[in-house]
KOLMIKOL-576017 format. One record per atom (N, C-alpha, C): residue in one letter; atom name; x, y, z. Coordinates in Angstrom, 3 decimals, decimal comma. Example, Ala and Ser with C-alpha at 12.3 -4.5 7.8 and 13.67 -1.06 7.14 Angstrom:
(atom A N (13,190 -5,690 7,800))
(atom A CA (12,300 -4,500 7,800))
(atom A C (13,200 -3,300 7,800))
(atom S N (12,850 -2,250 7,080))
(atom S CA (13,670 -1,060 7,140))
(atom S C (12,900 0,030 7,870))
//
This chain:
(atom M N (3,096 -18,381 8,265))
(atom M CA (1,777 -17,959 8,738))
(atom M C (0,709 -18,910 8,208))
(atom N N (-0,118 -19,420 9,141))
(atom N CA (-1,161 -20,344 8,704))
(atom N C (-2,417 -19,583 8,296))
(atom D N (-3,393 -20,333 7,764))
(atom D CA (-4,611 -19,699 7,249))
(atom D C (-5,394 -18,983 8,344))
(atom A N (-5,417 -19,558 9,542))
(atom A CA (-6,158 -18,939 10,643))
(atom A C (-5,542 -17,606 11,040))
(atom E N (-4,215 -17,549 11,083))
(atom E CA (-3,538 -16,294 11,422))
(atom E C (-3,802 -15,236 10,354))
(atom Q N (-3,739 -15,639 9,096))
(atom Q CA (-3,998 -14,693 8,017))
(atom Q C (-5,436 -14,179 8,057))
(atom A N (-6,380 -15,081 8,294))
(atom A CA (-7,779 -14,684 8,376))
(atom A C (-8,012 -13,718 9,530))
(atom A N (-7,354 -13,965 10,663))
(atom A CA (-7,496 -13,085 11,820))
(atom A C (-6,948 -11,695 11,519))
(atom I N (-5,810 -11,635 10,835))
(atom I CA (-5,230 -10,348 10,446))
(atom I C (-6,161 -9,613 9,495))
(atom H N (-6,659 -10,312 8,497))
(atom H CA (-7,562 -9,685 7,526))
(atom H C (-8,810 -9,131 8,221))
(atom Q N (-9,372 -9,897 9,130))
(atom Q CA (-10,587 -9,468 9,823))
(atom Q C (-10,318 -8,240 10,687))
(atom A N (-9,198 -8,244 11,414))
(atom A CA (-8,872 -7,120 12,292))
(atom A C (-8,590 -5,854 11,494))
(atom V N (-7,856 -6,000 10,401))
(atom V CA (-7,518 -4,835 9,574))
(atom V C (-8,775 -4,259 8,922))
(atom A N (-9,626 -5,126 8,379))
(atom A CA (-10,851 -4,655 7,741))
(atom A C (-11,739 -3,918 8,736))
(atom A N (-11,898 -4,468 9,941))
(atom A CA (-12,734 -3,827 10,958))
(atom A C (-12,169 -2,472 11,363))
(atom Y N (-10,858 -2,387 11,482))
(atom Y CA (-10,218 -1,132 11,879))
(atom Y C (-10,470 -0,041 10,846))
(atom Y N (-10,272 -0,365 9,574))
(atom Y CA (-10,429 0,655 8,546))
(atom Y C (-11,896 0,952 8,236))
(atom D N (-12,761 -0,024 8,392))
(atom D CA (-14,191 0,270 8,268))
(atom D C (-14,614 1,285 9,326))
(atom A N (-14,119 1,113 10,549))
(atom A CA (-14,453 2,043 11,624))
(atom A C (-13,852 3,422 11,366))
(atom A N (-12,621 3,457 10,844))
(atom A CA (-11,956 4,738 10,591))
(atom A C (-12,678 5,540 9,517))
(atom V N (-13,036 4,890 8,409))
(atom V CA (-13,701 5,631 7,329))
(atom V C (-15,117 6,028 7,744))
(atom A N (-15,758 5,223 8,592))
(atom A CA (-17,086 5,589 9,088))
(atom A C (-17,007 6,823 9,969))
(atom Q N (-15,927 6,951 10,734))
(atom Q CA (-15,781 8,084 11,647))
(atom Q C (-15,296 9,341 10,946))
(atom F N (-14,291 9,197 10,074))
(atom F CA (-13,620 10,370 9,504))
(atom F C (-13,937 10,605 8,025))
(atom G N (-14,609 9,635 7,365))
(atom G CA (-14,914 9,794 5,957))
(atom G C (-13,692 9,595 5,076))
(atom P N (-13,817 9,877 3,767))
(atom P CA (-12,711 9,702 2,833))
(atom P C (-11,681 10,819 2,956))
(atom T N (-10,910 10,764 4,018))
(atom T CA (-9,873 11,742 4,324))
(atom T C (-8,619 11,002 4,773))
(atom A N (-7,522 11,736 4,967))
(atom A CA (-6,295 11,116 5,460))
(atom A C (-6,525 10,449 6,813))
(atom R N (-7,293 11,074 7,698))
(atom R CA (-7,604 10,474 8,989))
(atom R C (-8,399 9,183 8,813))
(atom G N (-9,189 9,119 7,767))
(atom G CA (-9,984 7,929 7,506))
(atom G C (-9,174 6,715 7,113))
(atom V N (-7,917 6,924 6,713))
(atom V CA (-7,009 5,807 6,446))
(atom V C (-5,825 5,833 7,414))
(atom D N (-6,017 6,491 8,552))
(atom D CA (-5,066 6,508 9,663))
(atom D C (-3,745 7,200 9,339))
(atom W N (-3,801 8,246 8,506))
(atom W CA (-2,645 9,097 8,311))
(atom W C (-2,882 10,420 9,019))
(atom K N (-1,805 11,108 9,348))
(atom K CA (-1,898 12,314 10,169))
(atom K C (-2,644 13,441 9,479))
(atom D N (-2,323 13,695 8,213))
(atom D CA (-2,938 14,818 7,514))
(atom D C (-2,832 14,619 6,011))
(atom E N (-3,534 15,478 5,269))
(atom E CA (-3,567 15,363 3,809))
(atom E C (-2,205 15,629 3,186))
(atom A N (-1,451 16,586 3,749))
(atom A CA (-0,160 16,947 3,157))
(atom A C (0,797 15,757 3,153))
(atom S N (0,914 15,066 4,274))
(atom S CA (1,819 13,916 4,333))
(atom S C (1,299 12,767 3,474))
(atom H N (-0,014 12,651 3,388))
(atom H CA (-0,633 11,603 2,563))
(atom H C (-0,240 11,795 1,095))
(atom I N (-0,250 13,032 0,624))
(atom I CA (0,135 13,334 -0,754))
(atom I C (1,619 13,071 -0,969))
(atom V N (2,447 13,456 0,003))
(atom V CA (3,894 13,247 -0,104))
(atom V C (4,214 11,773 -0,283))
(atom R N (3,595 10,911 0,530))
(atom R CA (3,923 9,483 0,421))
(atom R C (3,396 8,896 -0,889))
(atom H N (2,250 9,351 -1,362))
(atom H CA (1,758 8,870 -2,653))
(atom H C (2,716 9,237 -3,780))
(atom R N (3,271 10,420 -3,713))
(atom R CA (4,128 10,894 -4,800))
(atom R C (5,397 10,052 -4,959))
(atom Q N (5,805 9,357 -3,927))
(atom Q CA (7,017 8,533 -4,042))
(atom Q C (6,841 7,417 -5,070))
(atom F N (5,605 6,972 -5,254))
(atom F CA (5,354 5,881 -6,202))
(atom F C (5,366 6,347 -7,657))
(atom L N (5,291 7,656 -7,875))
(atom L CA (5,248 8,159 -9,246))
(atom L C (6,533 7,864 -10,005))
(atom R N (7,647 7,745 -9,278))
(atom R CA (8,911 7,415 -9,932))
(atom R C (8,822 6,057 -10,625))
(atom L N (8,099 5,132 -10,007))
(atom L CA (7,940 3,798 -10,583))
(atom L C (7,218 3,850 -11,925))
(atom L N (6,304 4,834 -12,067))
(atom L CA (5,449 4,933 -13,249))
(atom L C (5,943 5,964 -14,263))
(atom A N (7,068 6,591 -13,983))
(atom A CA (7,567 7,649 -14,855))
(atom A C (7,734 7,139 -16,288))
(atom D N (7,316 7,956 -17,233))
(atom D CA (7,444 7,658 -18,671))
(atom D C (6,606 6,452 -19,105))
(atom D N (5,606 6,092 -18,310))
(atom D CA (4,730 4,971 -18,670))
(atom D C (3,281 5,357 -18,366))
(atom P N (2,766 6,412 -18,993))
(atom P CA (1,457 6,958 -18,617))
(atom P C (0,267 6,070 -18,934))
(atom D N (0,460 5,069 -19,769))
(atom D CA (-0,646 4,176 -20,113))
(atom D C (-0,581 2,840 -19,386))
(atom A N (0,360 2,710 -18,467))
(atom A CA (0,495 1,465 -17,720))
(atom A C (-0,697 1,259 -16,793))
(atom S N (-1,063 0,008 -16,583))
(atom S CA (-2,106 -0,303 -15,611))
(atom S C (-1,490 -0,367 -14,217))
(atom V N (-2,291 0,000 -13,213))
(atom V CA (-1,796 0,118 -11,837))
(atom V C (-2,728 -0,613 -10,886))
(atom L N (-2,162 -1,480 -10,057))
(atom L CA (-2,883 -2,109 -8,962))
(atom L C (-2,532 -1,380 -7,677))
(atom D N (-3,544 -0,899 -6,958))
(atom D CA (-3,360 -0,246 -5,666))
(atom D C (-3,924 -1,188 -4,602))
(atom L N (-3,030 -1,933 -3,950))
(atom L CA (-3,442 -2,924 -2,956))
(atom L C (-3,584 -2,245 -1,597))
(atom G N (-4,769 -2,359 -1,007))
(atom G CA (-5,069 -1,579 0,186))
(atom G C (-5,348 -0,141 -0,200))
(atom C N (-6,224 0,025 -1,194))
(atom C CA (-6,412 1,322 -1,862))
(atom C C (-7,126 2,354 -1,010))
(atom G N (-7,795 1,932 0,086))
(atom G CA (-8,582 2,902 0,842))
(atom G C (-9,687 3,484 -0,016))
(atom Y N (-9,843 4,798 0,058))
(atom Y CA (-10,887 5,450 -0,734))
(atom Y C (-10,392 5,896 -2,110))
(atom G N (-9,236 5,357 -2,534))
(atom G CA (-8,757 5,581 -3,901))
(atom G C (-8,056 6,894 -4,140))
(atom D N (-7,435 7,444 -3,112))
(atom D CA (-6,804 8,751 -3,275))
(atom D C (-5,645 8,715 -4,265))
(atom F N (-4,962 7,565 -4,380))
(atom F CA (-3,846 7,484 -5,324))
(atom F C (-4,307 7,672 -6,758))
(atom L N (-5,539 7,301 -7,057))
(atom L CA (-6,076 7,540 -8,398))
(atom L C (-6,082 9,023 -8,721))
(atom S N (-6,454 9,846 -7,752))
(atom S CA (-6,454 11,297 -7,971))
(atom S C (-5,055 11,810 -8,260))
(atom I N (-4,058 11,285 -7,531))
(atom I CA (-2,661 11,680 -7,750))
(atom I C (-2,220 11,282 -9,158))
(atom L N (-2,548 10,066 -9,555))
(atom L CA (-2,172 9,595 -10,887))
(atom L C (-2,755 10,471 -11,987))
(atom R N (-4,059 10,736 -11,907))
(atom R CA (-4,699 11,515 -12,964))
(atom R C (-4,186 12,950 -12,991))
(atom A N (-3,865 13,511 -11,835))
(atom A CA (-3,317 14,869 -11,783))
(atom A C (-1,954 14,942 -12,468))
(atom Q N (-1,243 13,802 -12,515))
(atom Q CA (0,069 13,750 -13,173))
(atom Q C (-0,032 13,339 -14,633))
(atom G N (-1,247 13,202 -15,160))
(atom G CA (-1,422 12,863 -16,564))
(atom G C (-1,430 11,384 -16,866))
(atom H N (-1,499 10,556 -15,826))
(atom H CA (-1,529 9,123 -16,056))
(atom H C (-2,886 8,721 -16,630))
(atom R N (-2,877 7,876 -17,662))
(atom R CA (-4,101 7,507 -18,371))
(atom R C (-4,475 6,031 -18,211))
(atom G N (-3,564 5,230 -17,697))
(atom G CA (-3,766 3,788 -17,674))
(atom G C (-4,845 3,326 -16,723))
(atom R N (-5,229 2,062 -16,867))
(atom R CA (-6,255 1,468 -16,023))
(atom R C (-5,778 1,401 -14,577))
(atom Y N (-6,674 1,709 -13,668))
(atom Y CA (-6,400 1,668 -12,236))
(atom Y C (-7,320 0,638 -11,592))
(atom L N (-6,739 -0,238 -10,775))
(atom L CA (-7,508 -1,239 -10,042))
(atom L C (-7,228 -1,065 -8,558))
(atom G N (-8,250 -0,698 -7,799))
(atom G CA (-8,115 -0,542 -6,361))
(atom G C (-8,685 -1,737 -5,625))
(atom C N (-7,896 -2,332 -4,720))
(atom C CA (-8,338 -3,484 -3,931))
(atom C C (-8,213 -3,162 -2,450))
(atom D N (-9,181 -3,591 -1,664))
(atom D CA (-9,129 -3,342 -0,228))
(atom D C (-9,919 -4,413 0,507))
(atom L N (-9,515 -4,666 1,754))
(atom L CA (-10,212 -5,625 2,598))
(atom L C (-11,475 -5,048 3,225))
(atom A N (-11,520 -3,727 3,354))
(atom A CA (-12,612 -3,070 4,065))
(atom A C (-13,729 -2,675 3,102))
(atom S N (-14,912 -3,199 3,325))
(atom S CA (-16,037 -2,893 2,435))
(atom S C (-16,396 -1,418 2,476))
(atom G N (-16,214 -0,777 3,637))
(atom G CA (-16,493 0,649 3,738))
(atom G C (-15,567 1,477 2,870))
(atom M N (-14,318 1,045 2,746))
(atom M CA (-13,365 1,750 1,889))
(atom M C (-13,747 1,611 0,420))
(atom I N (-14,104 0,404 0,012))
(atom I CA (-14,483 0,195 -1,384))
(atom I C (-15,734 1,003 -1,710))
(atom A N (-16,686 1,048 -0,798))
(atom A CA (-17,895 1,841 -1,027))
(atom A C (-17,550 3,322 -1,148))
(atom A N (-16,647 3,810 -0,293))
(atom A CA (-16,237 5,215 -0,352))
(atom A C (-15,500 5,511 -1,653))
(atom A N (-14,678 4,579 -2,107))
(atom A CA (-13,939 4,760 -3,361))
(atom A C (-14,893 4,842 -4,551))
(atom R N (-15,862 3,942 -4,587))
(atom R CA (-16,832 3,962 -5,685))
(atom R C (-17,642 5,266 -5,679))
(atom A N (-18,039 5,710 -4,504))
(atom A CA (-18,827 6,934 -4,407))
(atom A C (-18,005 8,147 -4,823))
(atom R N (-16,734 8,130 -4,524))
(atom R CA (-15,866 9,279 -4,788))
(atom R C (-15,404 9,342 -6,240))
(atom H N (-15,094 8,178 -6,820))
(atom H CA (-14,434 8,144 -8,132))
(atom H C (-15,256 7,490 -9,230))
(atom G N (-16,322 6,807 -8,876))
(atom G CA (-17,072 6,080 -9,883))
(atom G C (-16,325 4,846 -10,352))
(atom E N (-16,846 4,219 -11,385))
(atom E CA (-16,233 3,008 -11,930))
(atom E C (-16,457 3,002 -13,438))
(atom G N (-15,502 2,461 -14,179))
(atom G CA (-15,618 2,455 -15,628))
(atom G C (-14,478 1,691 -16,245))
(atom A N (-14,258 1,890 -17,531))
(atom A CA (-13,224 1,143 -18,246))
(atom A C (-11,827 1,427 -17,714))
(atom D N (-11,605 2,647 -17,184))
(atom D CA (-10,269 3,027 -16,736))
(atom D C (-10,085 2,921 -15,229))
(atom R N (-11,097 2,454 -14,488))
(atom R CA (-10,975 2,318 -13,031))
(atom R C (-11,953 1,274 -12,533))
(atom A N (-11,485 0,462 -11,593))
(atom A CA (-12,328 -0,588 -11,037))
(atom A C (-11,937 -0,811 -9,584))
(atom W N (-12,863 -1,392 -8,811))
(atom W CA (-12,665 -1,609 -7,385))
(atom W C (-12,971 -3,060 -7,056))
(atom H N (-12,182 -3,614 -6,136))
(atom H CA (-12,351 -5,027 -5,784))
(atom H C (-12,215 -5,191 -4,281))
(atom L N (-13,173 -5,888 -3,678))
(atom L CA (-13,140 -6,171 -2,252))
(atom L C (-12,465 -7,516 -2,025))
(atom G N (-11,340 -7,507 -1,315))
(atom G CA (-10,647 -8,755 -1,028))
(atom G C (-9,145 -8,581 -1,007))
(atom A N (-8,445 -9,619 -0,552))
(atom A CA (-6,988 -9,578 -0,428))
(atom A C (-6,276 -9,990 -1,711))
(atom E N (-6,939 -10,797 -2,538))
(atom E CA (-6,321 -11,308 -3,767))
(atom E C (-6,834 -10,521 -4,965))
(atom P N (-5,974 -9,800 -5,661))
(atom P CA (-6,424 -9,028 -6,833))
(atom P C (-6,980 -9,946 -7,913))
(atom P N (-7,939 -9,462 -8,701))
(atom P CA (-8,539 -10,303 -9,737))
(atom P C (-7,756 -10,339 -11,037))
(atom E N (-6,742 -9,491 -11,173))
(atom E CA (-5,992 -9,460 -12,431))
(atom E C (-4,589 -8,898 -12,206))
(atom V N (-3,688 -9,259 -13,094))
(atom V CA (-2,317 -8,737 -13,079))
(atom V C (-2,303 -7,370 -13,749))
(atom C N (-1,521 -6,443 -13,199))
(atom C CA (-1,350 -5,116 -13,790))
(atom C C (0,130 -4,886 -14,110))
(atom D N (0,427 -3,785 -14,763))
(atom D CA (1,823 -3,479 -15,059))
(atom D C (2,604 -3,190 -13,782))
(atom Y N (2,015 -2,387 -12,888))
(atom Y CA (2,668 -2,036 -11,631))
(atom Y C (1,704 -2,265 -10,473))
(atom A N (2,262 -2,618 -9,328))
(atom A CA (1,458 -2,819 -8,121))
(atom A C (2,074 -2,028 -6,985))
(atom I N (1,234 -1,333 -6,222))
(atom I CA (1,740 -0,558 -5,089))
(atom I C (0,881 -0,842 -3,859))
(atom A N (1,483 -0,617 -2,697))
(atom A CA (0,761 -0,732 -1,429))
(atom A C (1,254 0,381 -0,511))
(atom S N (0,356 1,264 -0,120))
(atom S CA (0,714 2,395 0,746))
(atom S C (0,008 2,253 2,089))
(atom G N (0,799 2,095 3,150))
(atom G CA (0,245 2,003 4,495))
(atom G C (-0,275 0,647 4,884))
(atom L N (-0,232 -0,290 3,981))
(atom L CA (-0,836 -1,608 4,200))
(atom L C (-0,059 -2,444 5,214))
(atom L N (1,211 -2,134 5,407))
(atom L CA (2,090 -3,012 6,184))
(atom L C (2,405 -2,475 7,571))
(atom N N (1,622 -1,500 8,025))
(atom N CA (1,955 -0,809 9,271))
(atom N C (1,088 -1,184 10,467))
(atom V N (-0,207 -1,386 10,256))
(atom V CA (-1,166 -1,465 11,362))
(atom V C (-1,365 -2,919 11,787))
(atom R N (-0,683 -3,339 12,863))
(atom R CA (-0,689 -4,749 13,277))
(atom R C (-1,999 -5,182 13,922))
(atom R N (-2,669 -4,288 14,619))
(atom R CA (-3,955 -4,586 15,258))
(atom R C (-3,915 -5,844 16,125))
(atom G N (-2,853 -5,970 16,952))
(atom G CA (-2,776 -7,059 17,913))
(atom G C (-2,057 -8,302 17,441))
(atom A N (-1,730 -8,399 16,174))
(atom A CA (-0,979 -9,565 15,685))
(atom A C (0,421 -9,556 16,288))
(atom D N (0,942 -10,743 16,609))
(atom D CA (2,304 -10,777 17,151))
(atom D C (3,319 -10,518 16,035))
(atom E N (4,538 -10,240 16,437))
(atom E CA (5,558 -9,833 15,468))
(atom E C (5,819 -10,915 14,420))
(atom A N (5,860 -12,159 14,854))
(atom A CA (6,153 -13,242 13,902))
(atom A C (5,059 -13,358 12,850))
(atom A N (3,797 -13,319 13,296))
(atom A CA (2,685 -13,430 12,347))
(atom A C (2,652 -12,234 11,417))
(atom W N (2,899 -11,035 11,960))
(atom W CA (2,850 -9,842 11,106))
(atom W C (4,004 -9,831 10,109))
(atom T N (5,183 -10,246 10,542))
(atom T CA (6,319 -10,309 9,622))
(atom T C (6,031 -11,268 8,475))
(atom A N (5,418 -12,402 8,787))
(atom A CA (5,036 -13,347 7,730))
(atom A C (3,989 -12,743 6,814))
(atom Y N (3,061 -11,982 7,397))
(atom Y CA (2,038 -11,313 6,596))
(atom Y C (2,667 -10,286 5,653))
(atom V N (3,609 -9,500 6,166))
(atom V CA (4,316 -8,522 5,342))
(atom V C (4,969 -9,205 4,145))
(atom E N (5,637 -10,303 4,398))
(atom E CA (6,302 -11,025 3,315))
(atom E C (5,297 -11,547 2,293))
(atom S N (4,130 -11,983 2,770))
(atom S CA (3,118 -12,496 1,839))
(atom S C (2,540 -11,374 0,983))
(atom V N (2,344 -10,188 1,566))
(atom V CA (1,832 -9,056 0,793))
(atom V C (2,842 -8,629 -0,267))
(atom I N (4,107 -8,570 0,103))
(atom I CA (5,139 -8,187 -0,860))
(atom I C (5,208 -9,213 -1,998))
(atom A N (5,071 -10,486 -1,666))
(atom A CA (5,053 -11,519 -2,706))
(atom A C (3,859 -11,333 -3,632))
(atom T N (2,721 -10,930 -3,077))
(atom T CA (1,540 -10,657 -3,910))
(atom T C (1,804 -9,489 -4,849))
(atom L N (2,395 -8,419 -4,331))
(atom L CA (2,747 -7,274 -5,178))
(atom L C (3,667 -7,705 -6,318))
(atom A N (4,649 -8,534 -6,000))
(atom A CA (5,598 -8,987 -7,022))
(atom A C (4,908 -9,825 -8,095))
(atom R N (3,925 -10,641 -7,692))
(atom R CA (3,219 -11,495 -8,646))
(atom R C (2,254 -10,711 -9,523))
(atom F N (1,639 -9,671 -8,961))
(atom F CA (0,591 -8,965 -9,681))
(atom F C (1,069 -7,668 -10,338))
(atom G N (2,337 -7,324 -10,197))
(atom G CA (2,926 -6,199 -10,925))
(atom G C (3,937 -6,724 -11,919))
(atom R N (3,545 -6,859 -13,170))
(atom R CA (4,412 -7,535 -14,147))
(atom R C (5,670 -6,732 -14,447))
(atom K N (5,599 -5,410 -14,374))
(atom K CA (6,780 -4,589 -14,641))
(atom K C (7,506 -4,164 -13,364))
(atom G N (6,787 -4,141 -12,253))
(atom G CA (7,414 -3,727 -11,007))
(atom G C (6,396 -3,460 -9,927))
(atom F N (6,890 -3,133 -8,737))
(atom F CA (6,000 -2,889 -7,613))
(atom F C (6,680 -1,973 -6,597))
(atom G N (5,888 -1,449 -5,680))
(atom G CA (6,418 -0,596 -4,632))
(atom G C (5,560 -0,674 -3,387))
(atom F N (6,163 -0,376 -2,249))
(atom F CA (5,438 -0,355 -0,988))
(atom F C (6,160 0,582 -0,021))
(atom N N (5,447 1,029 0,998))
(atom N CA (6,081 1,816 2,044))
(atom N C (5,852 1,181 3,399))
(atom M N (6,748 1,506 4,336))
(atom M CA (6,667 0,981 5,699))
(atom M C (7,203 2,024 6,671))
(atom L N (6,739 1,975 7,888))
(atom L CA (7,307 2,805 8,938))
(atom L C (8,731 2,342 9,223))
(atom S N (9,612 3,300 9,517))
(atom S CA (11,037 3,012 9,580))
(atom S C (11,557 2,883 11,006))
(atom L N (12,444 1,909 11,214))
(atom L CA (13,146 1,789 12,484))
(atom L C (14,180 2,895 12,669))
(atom S N (14,365 3,736 11,666))
(atom S CA (15,204 4,922 11,816))
(atom S C (14,485 6,026 12,579))
(atom S N (13,220 5,826 12,893))
(atom S CA (12,443 6,823 13,635))
(atom S C (12,850 6,843 15,107))
(atom D N (12,424 7,887 15,815))
(atom D CA (12,739 8,020 17,240))
(atom D C (11,974 6,971 18,046))
(atom P N (12,655 6,145 18,833))
(atom P CA (11,977 5,072 19,568))
(atom P C (10,833 5,560 20,448))
(atom E N (11,009 6,703 21,089))
(atom E CA (9,981 7,184 22,019))
(atom E C (8,716 7,671 21,313))
(atom K N (8,784 7,847 20,006))
(atom K CA (7,626 8,323 19,254))
(atom K C (6,869 7,202 18,533))
(atom R N (7,362 5,981 18,661))
(atom R CA (6,711 4,866 17,971))
(atom R C (5,469 4,409 18,736))
(atom R N (4,468 3,971 17,992))
(atom R CA (3,242 3,444 18,584))
(atom R C (3,330 1,929 18,723))
(atom A N (2,854 1,424 19,826))
(atom A CA (2,962 -0,007 20,115))
(atom A C (2,142 -0,863 19,167))
(atom D N (1,089 -0,288 18,586))
(atom D CA (0,216 -1,074 17,709))
(atom D C (0,649 -1,039 16,249))
(atom L N (1,771 -0,384 15,972))
(atom L CA (2,250 -0,270 14,597))
(atom L C (3,518 -1,093 14,396))
(atom H N (3,795 -1,417 13,146))
(atom H CA (4,958 -2,220 12,777))
(atom H C (6,011 -1,316 12,141))
(atom Y N (7,242 -1,427 12,619))
(atom Y CA (8,366 -0,660 12,093))
(atom Y C (9,408 -1,632 11,551))
(atom A N (9,995 -1,299 10,412))
(atom A CA (10,915 -2,216 9,743))
(atom A C (12,248 -1,539 9,465))
(atom S N (13,261 -2,352 9,283))
(atom S CA (14,586 -1,863 8,915))
(atom S C (14,616 -1,568 7,415))
(atom P N (14,898 -0,326 7,023))
(atom P CA (14,974 -0,023 5,587))
(atom P C (16,004 -0,880 4,859))
(atom L N (17,188 -1,019 5,446))
(atom L CA (18,224 -1,811 4,783))
(atom L C (17,864 -3,286 4,762))
(atom G N (17,221 -3,761 5,828))
(atom G CA (16,802 -5,150 5,854))
(atom G C (15,788 -5,463 4,768))
(atom M N (14,836 -4,560 4,571))
(atom M CA (13,833 -4,773 3,531))
(atom M C (14,452 -4,647 2,139))
(atom L N (15,388 -3,722 1,976))
(atom L CA (16,079 -3,603 0,690))
(atom L C (16,845 -4,880 0,374))
(atom E N (17,564 -5,404 1,355))
(atom E CA (18,315 -6,637 1,135))
(atom E C (17,395 -7,799 0,780))
(atom M N (16,240 -7,869 1,444))
(atom M CA (15,284 -8,926 1,135))
(atom M C (14,806 -8,818 -0,310))
(atom C N (14,481 -7,602 -0,735))
(atom C CA (14,003 -7,413 -2,108))
(atom C C (15,086 -7,714 -3,130))
(atom L N (16,315 -7,294 -2,843))
(atom L CA (17,417 -7,585 -3,758))
(atom L C (17,630 -9,092 -3,874))
(atom H N (17,505 -9,796 -2,772))
(atom H CA (17,719 -11,246 -2,770))
(atom H C (16,600 -11,983 -3,501))
(atom R N (15,349 -11,539 -3,298))
(atom R CA (14,208 -12,274 -3,838))
(atom R C (13,791 -11,828 -5,236))
(atom F N (14,013 -10,525 -5,555))
(atom F CA (13,404 -9,988 -6,776))
(atom F C (14,407 -9,354 -7,739))
(atom G N (15,694 -9,433 -7,461))
(atom G CA (16,686 -8,906 -8,387))
(atom G C (17,228 -7,559 -7,961))
(atom R N (18,184 -7,076 -8,724))
(atom R CA (18,959 -5,909 -8,295))
(atom R C (18,339 -4,569 -8,660))
(atom H N (17,211 -4,555 -9,367))
(atom H CA (16,617 -3,293 -9,800))
(atom H C (15,675 -2,760 -8,723))
(atom A N (16,262 -2,249 -7,641))
(atom A CA (15,478 -1,788 -6,493))
(atom A C (16,008 -0,447 -6,009))
(atom A N (15,099 0,394 -5,534))
(atom A CA (15,473 1,704 -5,018))
(atom A C (14,840 1,915 -3,646))
(atom L N (15,633 2,410 -2,708))
(atom L CA (15,162 2,719 -1,362))
(atom L C (15,067 4,227 -1,211))
(atom L N (13,882 4,719 -0,866))
(atom L CA (13,655 6,158 -0,683))
(atom L C (13,329 6,436 0,783))
(atom Q N (14,141 7,263 1,428))
(atom Q CA (13,835 7,679 2,786))
(atom Q C (14,302 9,121 2,978))
(atom D N (13,985 9,943 1,991))
(atom D CA (14,462 11,325 2,015))
(atom D C (13,327 12,323 1,828))
(atom Y N (12,094 11,921 2,168))
(atom Y CA (10,947 12,787 1,865))
(atom Y C (10,265 13,340 3,112))
(atom G N (10,997 13,351 4,236))
(atom G CA (10,535 14,096 5,395))
(atom G C (9,582 13,385 6,332))
(atom L N (9,315 12,094 6,102))
(atom L CA (8,437 11,320 6,972))
(atom L C (9,226 10,170 7,585))
(atom W N (8,767 9,684 8,742))
(atom W CA (9,472 8,602 9,420))
(atom W C (9,079 7,248 8,829))
(atom E N (9,326 7,114 7,564))
(atom E CA (9,001 5,895 6,838))
(atom E C (9,937 5,795 5,643))
(atom F N (9,819 4,712 4,904))
(atom F CA (10,597 4,564 3,670))
(atom F C (9,712 3,924 2,611))
(atom T N (10,110 4,119 1,368))
(atom T CA (9,431 3,508 0,227))
(atom T C (10,440 2,672 -0,547))
(atom L N (10,045 1,479 -0,916))
(atom L CA (10,876 0,618 -1,751))
(atom L C (10,208 0,430 -3,104))
(atom L N (10,961 0,642 -4,164))
(atom L CA (10,486 0,457 -5,519))
(atom L C (11,313 -0,632 -6,189))
(atom V N (10,664 -1,572 -6,824))
(atom V CA (11,352 -2,700 -7,453))
(atom V C (10,859 -2,840 -8,890))
(atom R N (11,789 -2,956 -9,804))
(atom R CA (11,447 -3,192 -11,204))
(atom R C (11,849 -4,608 -11,577))
(atom H N (10,968 -5,285 -12,275))
(atom H CA (11,303 -6,624 -12,740))
(atom H C (12,220 -6,518 -13,963))
(atom P N (13,275 -7,316 -14,015))
(atom P CA (14,202 -7,251 -15,163))
(atom P C (13,550 -7,780 -16,440))
//
């Protein structure tokens, strides 16, 4: 993927989510999820990555309005949280909702400003917004590489699954092979990887720990 393709993807994604949060506010619909219940379910899959490490720092790439921070704090997590997003409307909503301080910060842009213990991305790899399959696949790989670089202990991400019913898939969304993504992670990042697709949604979560 060249710089122009990446810039076009970033611009389209930012515009889409700015429009969504302007219309629906800081809600599940505002980040293009069906409802709050499913939004909480998918967030909870990442808690396994952070188990027994309550003081670890967390990077949330594509953080939206920062809902994962609420999940973390409800589970007793105390570590620093860094939310990054391409959409200025999302960052503004996150700051208004959660504030900012020593234990939480927000950053507008695709490149995080600092390395954290763990990095996660929820929903970031689904909404193609007109990008062709080749460009989006390259973009997915670049985002996963960013997660791997900025999560010193490990990282996780979720994607819509090709195990879903074909007739229910949306043409503007990206669906991936769970086993294909697992194999890619095992090949590139080592054998400490877990594939989760048992939580009732037509998607999967991959968790990777650095050895």
